N, C-alpha and C positions, 0 to 999 in steps of 0.2 A: 420459122412459127414458134411464140410462146403462144402456152394456151393457160389460163390461170383456172385448177381446177382446184374445189371443195375436197373435205373431209371424205365424203362421201363417195366423191367419183373416184378422187387417187383408191381407197379401200378398196373401190371394184376394179382396177385397173388391179392393185399388189392378189386381186383371190384369182381374175385371168392369167396372170404372171405366175402365179405358182401351178395352175393348171386346173384348178374348181373349177372352174366355167364352163358351160355348152351353149349357145347362141341358137335361135330357131334360123333358118334361112329366111330370109324377109324381108322385103323393105323398111319393117319399123319392124325387129328382131325382139325378141325377146333373151330375158339371159335366165341363165340357170346356175346355182351355184350348192356346188356337189348336193346336188340334185331335187334342189329345191327352187324353185322360180322367187327370180329377187324384186323385191317388194317393188322398186324404187325405182319403177321401165321409165320412166322420162331420161333418168341418169341414164341407162341403157343404151335409149334413143337419142339424147344428144353424144354419148362417145362413140356411135354409131355414126353416126353422121357428122360426127371430126375424124371417120377413119383415126381411133385410138384402139379400137377391136374390130375383130371381122371374125369370119366364119373359118378353121382350121384346111378348110375342103369345100368341093361344095356339094350343096345337098337337095334333093327337091323343096316345093313353097312347100314349108313346115318341118322341117323334118330339122331335126337337133340333129347339132355334131359340134365337137368341139370350137372353144373361143380363140385365140388368141391376139395378142398385142400388134400392133404391128410397128412398125421400124419407130413411127409421129410418137405413138402409144408408149413403146421406152423410152424413146426422150422425153417425153413429158411426162414421163414415172418420172428418170433421175431426173429433173429437174426440181421437180415436187419435192423430189427426197431431198435434192441439194442447198431446196429453200428453208425447208423443215433444219436442219444439221446446223 
């Protein structure tokens, strides 16, 4: 699967990959980068719906847990870097 990512989506994936993000356990998760709420939650929701980011572990509804890239997220980010290079 190839997913076109915009600049903001790639930056969000890089922040998650770098270990700077927490995600709320929810059907429409919120993302926090370095403890601050991400200002573009529609991007976060899209990345979660596409299965590119996910909670690192289960949590209670609304609980913040570390966010991780999924295998698809790593692949999408890698392809984005390859296109940009």
